[in-house]
N, C-alpha and C positions, 0 to 999 in steps of 0.2 A: 504494500500500500504506500501511498505518497501522502505524508502528513508532516507538517512542521514540528509535530511532537517528537518525531524521531530524532531531529537535531537537538531538541530540548533535553531528550533523555541522555544525551552525551554529557550534560552538566552534572557533576557530582551532587550539587545542591539544587536539584530540580524541584519544581513546584509540586504541590500536593495533587493537583489535577492530573498532571503528567504521570506522576507516580501511580495514581489510581488506575489509569488505563493500561500503562505499560506492565504493571504487575498482575493484571487480570489474566489468569490462565496463559502464561507466556508460551508454554509448549503447544497448547491448542492454537494460539494466535499464529505462531511460526508455521505450524503444520498446515493450517488453512491457507496461509499466505503462499507457501510452496505449492500446494495443490492448485489453487486458483491461478497463480501465475504460470505454472507449468501447462495447465490445460489451455489457457489463453495463448501461450507461446506456440504450442503445437498446432492448434487450430488456425492461428494467424498465418503461420508458415505454410500450412496445408492450403489455405485459401489462395496464397500467392504463387504456389508452384504450378507449372504446366500440367495438364491432364492428358491421360491416354486417350487415343482415338480422336483427338482434336488437333487440328493444324492451325498455327498462328496466322493471322492475316497481316499482310504487309501494309504499313501505314505511311502516308506521305511525310508526316512530321509529327513530332511529339507536342504535347500541350503542357503549359506550365501548371495547369490545375492537376493533371494526372501525376506530374512529378511531385507536387506538394502532397498528394494523397500517399504516394510511396514513402515520402519522408516522415509523414505522420505515423505510418505503420512501423518504420524503422525505429522511431523514438519509443513507441510502445514496446517493441521487441526488446530493445536494449534496457529500457526501464524495468521490464519484467525479469530479465536476466539478473539485474541488480537486486531485485526483491528476492529471487531464489537464492542467490549467493549469500546475501545478508542473513536471511532466515535460516539457511543451512548452517552457517557458522554459529548462530545463536543456539540452535538445537544441538549441534555436535560438540560445542565447547562452552558449556554453561559457566565454567570457572573463569574462562577468558573474559566473557562478557561481564561477569560479576565484578571484575576489577574496575569497571567504569563507575560503580556506585561509590567508590572511595577516591579521595584525592591522592593518587599514587604518582609521585614525581619520578620514580625510578623506572616504571614500566609505562611507556607512552603508547604502546601498540594497541591496547584495547580502545583507548579514546581516539586514536588515529583511525582505526577501522570503523568505529562508530560514526565519526564525522565524515570520513571519506565515502562510506556506503550511503549514508543519508544524503550527502551532497550529489552523488551520482544519480540517485533516484529522483531527487527534486529537480536537478538540471534537465534530465531527459524528459520528464513529464511537463516541466515548464516550457521547454522548447516545443513539445507537442502542442501545448496550448497556443503558443505564438504561431506555429505553422497552421493550426486550425483557423486562427484569425486571418492569417495571410490567404488561406483558401477562400474565405468569404470575401475578402478584398479583391482577390484575383478573379473570382467568379463575376463580380460586378464590373470590374475593369474589362474583362474579356467581352462581355456583352456590349460595353461601351467602346470596344475596339481600342482600348488604351493599354492592353497588357499583352504579354507573350513570353516566350522563353527568355528573352533578354532581361525581363524584370526579375527572373529567378535569382539573379545575383543580389539584387536589392533585398529580396526576401531573406536570403541567407544572412546577409549582413544584419538585418533588423532582428531576425529570429535568434540567431546564436549570440549576437552582441547583447541584446536585451536579456536573454536567458542567463548568460554568464554574469553580466553586470548585476542583475537583481539577486542572483544566487550568492555571489561573493559578498555583495554589500550586506545582505541579510545575515549571512553567517558571521561576517566580521563584527557587525553590531551585536549579535547574540553572544559571541564568545569574547567580546572585549572586556577587560584587557587580557584575560586568559581563561582557559577552560575551568580552572579551579574557582574563579570568581564570577562566572557567567550565571545568568538567571537569578541575580540577587533582587531583581525588581522588574516590573512590567516595562520599564524604559529599555531593557535589553530585548524583551520578547516581542513587543508590539511591532517594532520595525521589521523584525524577521518574518512575522506572520503577514504583514502587509505586502512585503516583497514576494512572498510565496503565493498569495491569493490574488494579486493584481491581475496576472494573465488569465486566471480562471474566471474571475468576475468580468473581465473584458470580453471573453468569449460569450459568457451568459448574456451580457447586455448588448454588445455590438453585433454579434453574428446574426441574431434574428432580424435586426434592422437591415443589415446588408443583404441577407437572403431574401427578405421581403422586397427590397428595391430591385434585386436581380430578377426575381420572378416577374415583377411588373414590367421591367425592361424587356424580358424575353417575350412576354405577351405582346408588347408593342412591336417587337421585331417580327414576330410571326404574322401579326395582322398586316404589317407594312409590306410583306412580300407580294401579296396579291390583292390587298385591299379588303380581304375577307378573312374570317377566322373559321377554318374548316374543322371537322371532327378530329382528323388526325393531328392537326396542329394543337387543338385543345388537349388532346391526350398527351402529347409531348410536353406541353406546358405543365400539365398536372403531374407528369412523371418527374420532372425537374423539381417541382414544388415538394413532392413526396420525398424525394431524395434529401433535400435540405431538412425537411421535417424529421426524417429518421436520424440524420446526423445529430441534430440538436437533442432529440429524444434520448439517444445513447449517452450523450454528454451529460444531460441533466440526471439521468438515472445513475450514472457512475460516480458523479461528483457532488450531488446534493447532500448525501450523507456526511461528507466532509464538512460542509458549511454548517449543517445542523449540529454535528458533534463539536466543532470548534466553538460555536455559540454557547453550547451548554457548558463546555469546559471553562470558557472564559468567565461565565457567570459563577461557576463553582470556585474559581480562583479568587473572586472578589469577596467570598464569604469567609468569616473568621475561622470556621471549622467545617470542612466539607463532609465530615462524618456525622453531622447532626441528623436526627431522625426526619425532620421536615424535608431534608434534601435527598431522602432515599430514592424517590421516584426519578429525580434528576440524575442521580448516580447510575441508576439502572438504565435510563435512556442513553446516557453517555457510553456505557459499556456495550449496549445493544448496537448503537450506531457505529461503535468502534469495530465490532466484528463484521458488520455489514460493509464497512469500508474495505476491510481486508479481502472481502470476496469480490466486490464490484470494481475497485480501482484497477486491479490487474486485468479484469475481463474487458476493459475498454478496447484493447487492441483487437480482439476477435470480433467484438460487436461492431466496431467501426468498419472492419472489412465487410461485414454483412450489410451495413448501411451504404458503403461505397459501391460494392460490386454484386451483392446478393450472394447466395450460396453457390460456389463454383464446383462442388462435387468432391468425391473421395479418390477417384482414380488418378493417381499421380504418375506422371511420365518423367522418370529420372534419367532417361537416355540423353546423352550430351549431343546436342546439335545446335547449330547457329539458328537463332530465332529472334524475332522482335521482342523487345521488353514489353511484358503485358500491360504494365501500368502506363505506358506511353501510347497505347493503341488508340487510334481514331479510325472511324469507318471510312474505307476507301474502295474496297472490292465490291463487285456486284453480287456475287454468290460465293459463299464459303462457310465453313464451320468455325465457331469461335472457341478458342482454347482459353481465353482470358476474359476478364471483365471488359465489356465492349459497349458501345453506345446503344441506346434504346432502339429496338427495331420492331416493326409491326409487319405481319404477313399481308401480302397483296400481290396481284399479278404484275409481272415485270414487263414494262412497255419496251418495244423495240425502237420506238422513235426516241431521238435525243433532242434535247432543247439546248440552245446556246445561252449560257449564263453569263451575266456580267460579273466583273470583279467584286462589286459590292455584294451581290447575292452569294457569291462563294465565301466571302468573309463572314457573312451572316450565318451561313450554314456551318462553317467551321466553328464559329463561336458557340452555336447551339450544341454542336456535337461534343465540344469539350465539356459542357455542363451535363450532358445526358448520358455519360458513361455509366453503364450498369451491366449486370450479368444477364446473359441470355443462354438458353439451352443450346446444345450442340446441333439440334436439327432446325433451329430457326435460321432464316435467310434474310439478307439485307434486301431492302426494297427501294424502288425509285419512282413509285407511282405518284407520290405526293410531291409538290414543288419544293417543300422544305427539305426533303431527303435527296433531291437530285444533285445537290452540291457536294454530297458526301463521297 
C-alpha cells in the first residue's frame, strides 16, 4: 500500500495514531499486502503480453496518450514490486524491523531500509498520479490538435520532476533535523502529508473536469464532420465517455480509503488519548480502512488495465518475434485480428468505394482514434462504412 504513515513509522518517536495502525496484526497486514500486490502484478503483466493466435496490426505512428497509459502501468508494476519486497522483509526478518522502534545510532540499516522502501513506493505511485493527470491533459490537447509525441518530453519533465521534488521535500521536512528527532510535532508531519496527497487530490479534482471538456470537444468534432450526429458517431462518443468514467471509477475506489483513513487518523492525533472508550468506533474505522487500503492500493495496476484496454485474455504468446508495441497501436489496417488493446471498432459491411479525405479530416480521425483505444475480441474486424472511421 502507499501511505505517508509508512514514512512516519520510520521515526522512533512516532505518533500514537501511526503506532495504532502499524501495530495492528502486522503479519496479516504484510501477508495481505504481498498477496494483493502479487496478484495485481501478475494480472497486469498478463494483460500487456501478446496473445496466441492473434497477429499484431501495423500502425502508422504511435500516440502520446497510449505511451502515457504504458507509463502508468509501469509505475504501478514497479510500485507493486516495492510493496512485495518491503512486506517480505518485514515478514522474514521481524528482528531487523524491530530495531526501527528504538533510536539505534550504531545500526542504521533498519531505518535506511524503512525510509528507502517507503520513498520508492511513494515516488512511483506519485509519478503514476502525475502521469494520470498528464493523460487527461493530453486527451484534451489531442482533440484540440495541440498535442502529440513531441509533448511527451514535457510530460516526462513535469511528471518525474514534480514527483521527485515533492517526495524529497516531504521526506526532508519529516525527518528534519534527523530520524531520531522527527515526528516531534505536526509541523514535521503536515508538510509531508500535503506533498504526498497533492497529486492524488489533483487527479480527483482536475481529471473529471478535463475529461468532461474532452468528451464535449469530441462530440463537436464528430458533429462537424458531416454536419450531423449519426448513431455510430454517438456510440463512439459514448465509448470514449465510458472509458474516462471507468478510469476515474478505478481511481476513486482504490484511493478513497486512503483519504478516509488519513482523516480519521489525523482526528485521533488531535485527541489527548486515542485509547478512550468514546473513540472506539473511530479506532475500528481506522483499522478497517487500513486493511482495505492494503488490498485496493496494489490492485490499481490491474484494474487500470481493465479500464484502459478491457480484458485481453489468458492465452499468452511468448515466442520472440518482431512486432509492434501494443500500447502504441492505432487503427490503420482494413481487416485483421487484434493481438493488443486497439481502438473501438463496430461491425459493418466494408465498402469498396474510397473517399478522398482532407488533411483536416485525417487529423480529426487520428485524434479520435487515440482516445478510443480499447480491447476488442480476436474475431472483430475494422470497418470503414462510417465517415469517422474512414480516416483510420
